[in-house]
N, C-alpha and C positions, 0 to 999 in steps of 0.2 A: 310976513311975520309968522314965527312959529312959537306957540306957547307950550312950555314944558313945565313939569312939576317935579321938584326934587324932594324926596322924603329922607330925612336924616335921623338916624337912631344911634343909640350907644351900642358899642360892641358887646357881645355876650360875655358874661362874667365880670363886667365892671359895675361898680355900684351906681345906682340911680337914686340919689337922694329925694328928688321930686316924686318918683314912683313909690318909694318906700313910705314917704309921708302920706301920699294919696291912698295907698293900700291900708295903712293904719286908720286913716280917717273914714274910709269906706267901711271897714270892720266896725269902728265905733258907731257908725250910723246904722248898723244892723245888716250890712251886706256881707255876711260871713262866708259866702261861697266864692269870694274874689280871691284869686291867686296872685300871681305876679302882676305888677302894674309898671309900665315903663312909659316915659315921656320922650317925645321927639319933636321934630318940627317939619312943617311942609312949606316950601318956598315956590311960588309961581313966578316964572320968568318968561318974558316975551323976548325973542331973539330975532333980529333981522339977519337971515341967512339964506343962501341959495336953495337949500333943501333941508329936510329934517336931520339927516346924518350930520351935516355941517353944524346945525343948531345944537345937536346933542354933544358934538365935540367941543363946542364953545362952552356949554354948560358944564361938561365934565371938567374942563380946565378951570372954570370958576370955582367948582367944588374943591378941586385939589389945591387951589391957590388961596381961597378965602372962606368959602361957605361952610365947609366941613373940616373938622379936626381929624386927620387920618389916624392919629394915635389912639383916639377913643371912640370914633364914630364911623359908621358905614353910611353910604348914601345910595339912593336908587333914583334913576331918572326915568320919567315916563311922559308920554304925550298927553296933551289935553289940559283943560282948565282945572 
């Protein structure tokens, strides 16, 4: 079993409503030094594969087909919990 972690974020230049709302709220709470805030998600996946390269290939396919929206998101795959 290989455990991989996928981090998915919005592409640069696209609006991030959650980030904008969080930034405003942080400023309202007195955290005036906060600049841009962006939200994303992290997905931990265990894959039964012969080696890490094969596991990464499977996870990449999962991202392209379901987990990430290639129109508005980037994703990065890394090893580990």
